[in-house]
C-alpha positions as a printed Julia matrix, in Angstrom:
238×3 Matrix{Float64}:
 -22.86   -8.61  -13.98
 -23.88  -11.37  -11.52
 -22.26  -10.52   -8.24
 -23.51  -12.98   -6.42
 -22.01  -15.42   -8.08
 -18.47  -13.51   -8.62
 -18.88  -13.92   -4.71
 -19.2   -17.42   -4.64
 -16.04  -17.69   -6.66
 -14.27  -15.09   -4.95
 -15.15  -16.91   -1.57
 -13.86  -20.57   -2.81
 -10.84  -18.87   -4.45
  -9.88  -17.81   -0.52
 -10.42  -21.72    0.59
  -8.3   -23.69   -2.11
  -5.46  -23.88   -0.12
  -3.33  -25.37   -2.8
  -4.06  -22.14   -5.0
  -2.5   -20.27   -1.74
   0.33  -22.52   -1.92
   1.28  -22.35   -5.9
   0.6   -18.09   -5.62
   3.09  -17.95   -2.51
   5.34  -20.13   -4.97
   5.01  -18.22   -8.2
   5.57  -15.0    -6.12
   8.64  -16.32   -4.51
   9.87  -17.63   -7.56
   9.56  -14.32   -9.64
  10.9   -11.83   -6.25
  14.54  -13.97   -7.65
  13.7   -12.0   -10.81
  12.78   -8.67   -9.47
   9.07   -9.42  -10.94
   7.56   -6.65   -9.3
  10.27   -3.87  -10.78
   9.42   -4.52  -14.13
   6.04   -2.1   -14.53
   5.73    1.26  -14.89
   2.86    4.02  -14.48
   2.97    6.92  -16.81
   6.64    6.38  -17.25
   7.8     5.8   -13.72
   9.01    2.08  -12.38
   5.83    1.78  -10.03
   7.45   -1.44   -8.43
   3.81   -2.91   -7.4
   2.13   -6.27   -8.67
  -0.3    -5.37  -11.26
  -2.77   -7.37   -9.56
  -2.21   -5.04   -6.45
  -2.47   -1.74   -8.91
  -5.58   -3.08  -10.03
  -7.0    -3.81   -6.14
  -5.18   -0.08   -5.51
  -7.76    1.34   -8.57
 -10.58   -0.24   -7.21
 -10.36    1.15   -3.91
  -9.5     4.7    -5.49
 -12.54    4.69   -7.38
 -15.01    3.43   -4.94
 -14.02    5.13   -1.99
 -12.87    8.79   -4.18
 -10.49   10.34   -0.9
  -9.15   13.53   -0.65
  -5.98   12.72    0.56
  -4.06    9.45    0.25
  -0.78    9.38    2.54
   2.14    7.29    0.57
   5.21    6.11    3.13
   8.36    5.22    0.52
   8.54    7.34   -2.22
  11.79    5.35   -4.58
  11.03    6.43   -7.95
   7.41    7.86   -7.8
   5.42    5.29  -10.16
   2.95    4.64   -6.76
   2.38    8.71   -6.55
   2.13    8.77   -9.55
  -0.18    6.21  -10.43
  -2.26    7.8    -7.42
  -2.1    11.28   -8.84
  -3.69    9.6   -12.09
  -6.46    7.94  -10.43
  -7.31   11.3    -8.56
  -7.66   12.73  -11.66
  -9.89   10.31  -12.8
 -12.16   10.87  -10.11
 -12.06   14.71  -10.28
 -12.37   16.56   -7.37
  -9.07   18.2    -5.33
  -7.29   14.92   -3.94
  -4.05   14.85   -3.1
  -1.36   12.49   -2.87
   1.16   13.29   -0.04
   3.87   10.86   -0.3
   6.92   10.95    2.85
  10.19    9.73    2.09
  13.49    9.01    4.64
  15.96   10.01    1.26
  14.14   11.28   -2.26
  16.86   11.35   -5.13
  17.13   14.23   -6.57
  16.49   12.59   -9.88
  13.3    11.52   -8.65
  12.39   14.25   -7.72
  13.17   15.95  -10.4
  11.13   13.54  -12.91
   7.76   13.61  -10.23
   7.93   17.44  -10.1
   8.17   17.58  -13.87
   5.53   14.95  -14.62
   1.64   15.93  -15.77
   0.33   14.39  -12.55
   2.98   16.72  -10.29
   0.11   19.31   -9.6
  -1.72   16.76   -7.45
   1.18   15.51   -5.11
   2.96   16.72   -2.29
   6.18   14.92   -1.08
   7.89   15.6     2.82
  11.91   14.31    3.23
  12.19   12.43    6.11
  11.98    9.18    8.34
   7.91    8.55    8.61
   8.69    7.53   12.14
   9.92   11.16   12.96
   7.69   12.89   15.18
   8.09   16.68   12.66
   7.26   14.47    9.71
   4.12   12.68   11.9
   2.69   16.01   13.26
   2.99   17.66    9.23
   0.93   14.39    7.83
  -1.73   15.14   10.74
  -2.04   18.55    9.82
  -2.65   17.99    5.83
  -4.57   15.45    7.03
  -6.6    17.06    9.09
 -10.5    17.86    8.25
 -10.15   15.88    5.45
 -13.28   13.59    3.86
 -11.47   10.52    2.97
  -8.19    9.47    3.85
  -6.53    6.56    2.41
  -2.85    5.27    3.73
  -0.49    3.2     2.09
   2.57    1.79    4.11
   5.21    0.89    1.38
   8.6     1.79    3.62
  11.23    0.49    5.66
   9.52   -3.24    6.03
  10.88   -4.46    9.44
   8.15   -4.96   12.15
   9.21   -2.04   14.14
   9.08    0.42   11.67
   5.94   -0.35   10.24
   3.76   -1.09   13.71
   5.21    2.72   14.2
   4.08    3.68   11.06
   1.11    2.17   12.18
   0.49    3.73   15.3
   1.36    7.12   13.74
  -0.91    6.92    9.88
  -3.38    4.32   10.29
  -5.55    6.75   12.85
  -5.51    9.42    9.95
  -8.04    6.69    8.21
 -11.0     7.92    8.13
 -13.8     5.17    9.11
 -14.45    3.17    6.13
 -11.55    3.87    4.35
  -7.91    1.47    4.36
  -4.95    1.32    5.69
  -3.19   -0.89    2.89
   0.38   -2.07    4.97
   2.67   -3.52    1.19
   4.87   -6.82    1.31
   3.31   -8.25    4.28
   4.55  -11.08    1.45
   7.54  -11.71    3.04
   6.58  -13.48    6.07
   5.03  -15.94    3.55
   7.6   -16.47    0.92
  11.46  -17.5     0.3
  13.28  -15.21   -2.38
  13.97  -11.91   -3.82
  16.07   -9.62   -1.45
  18.69  -11.78    1.52
  20.64   -8.43    1.94
  17.91   -6.32    3.78
  16.78   -6.22    7.64
  13.68   -7.6     7.36
  12.35  -11.45    6.93
  10.44  -14.44    8.18
   9.31  -13.07   11.98
  10.04   -9.19   11.36
   8.36   -7.8     8.54
   4.92   -6.19    7.97
   2.66   -8.98    8.54
   3.99   -9.14   11.59
   3.45   -5.51   12.4
  -0.02   -6.0    11.37
  -0.96   -8.81   13.64
   0.75   -6.84   16.53
  -0.99   -3.9    15.76
  -4.26   -5.35   15.56
  -3.96   -6.62   18.75
  -4.34   -3.08   19.91
  -7.48   -2.1    18.57
 -10.98   -3.12   17.45
 -11.27   -0.14   14.41
  -9.6    -2.34   11.76
 -10.47   -5.79   10.0
  -8.32   -7.24    7.62
 -10.18   -7.02    4.41
  -9.57  -11.09    3.13
 -11.74  -10.23    0.19
  -9.21   -8.47   -1.43
  -6.63  -10.7    -1.42
  -8.76  -13.88   -2.54
 -10.13  -12.15   -5.28
  -6.34  -11.29   -6.29
  -5.05  -14.01   -5.54
  -1.56  -13.23   -6.13
  -1.1   -10.06   -4.25
   2.1    -8.65   -2.01
  -0.52   -7.44    0.81
  -1.77  -10.69    2.34
  -3.96   -9.88    5.63
  -2.51   -6.04    4.55
  -5.34   -4.76    3.07
  -6.91   -2.87    6.18
 -10.31   -1.37    6.21
 -11.16    0.94    9.19
 -14.83   -0.33   10.96
 -15.21    1.98   13.68
């Protein structure tokens, strides 16, 4: 594969303003039909765009993290996906999922899944001090930590999550902030407390003003074209 050729085209993809507009329109329109809810990973609803799933696969295979932290469990599809990738990597990696309310039926499906041995779950708000302290203890001494933020999407909540969990990311790894696309599109749920001006992307930019340890990896979103994480793939560089 000609990686230099790929790089040139990926750069051009990122520079194509009309394509980006079309992509945002597409994501906004398909959100009206809850497009992201139509996919499963190993039997569990994953609630992500296929493009972002593929991007996370590439990151996990490259980084081979020994701990993946995810805020927001929902039906557990993402936990199962991350665990299955760690199974393929073949080391002893674990996935740690946090959720303020892990519904009984979802908990039962996750713990009886073939990938369950790689999954640990904590019930409680991700921004509660007791929960954050448990996570810090589990992350202590890990070689490579990857963090995925995908719970409450308000600015204040995501900013608090970034302050608590981004510092746990090891150098060279990523903090991936999902649904930053809320700032850029119309459509989808209208009964949520987040929206334009109050969402994960606004939190990302507020957080980046406080640290030089992370930079936005634009190449990932340029390559994907369709992503719910514009400006959300944050690579730790220091």
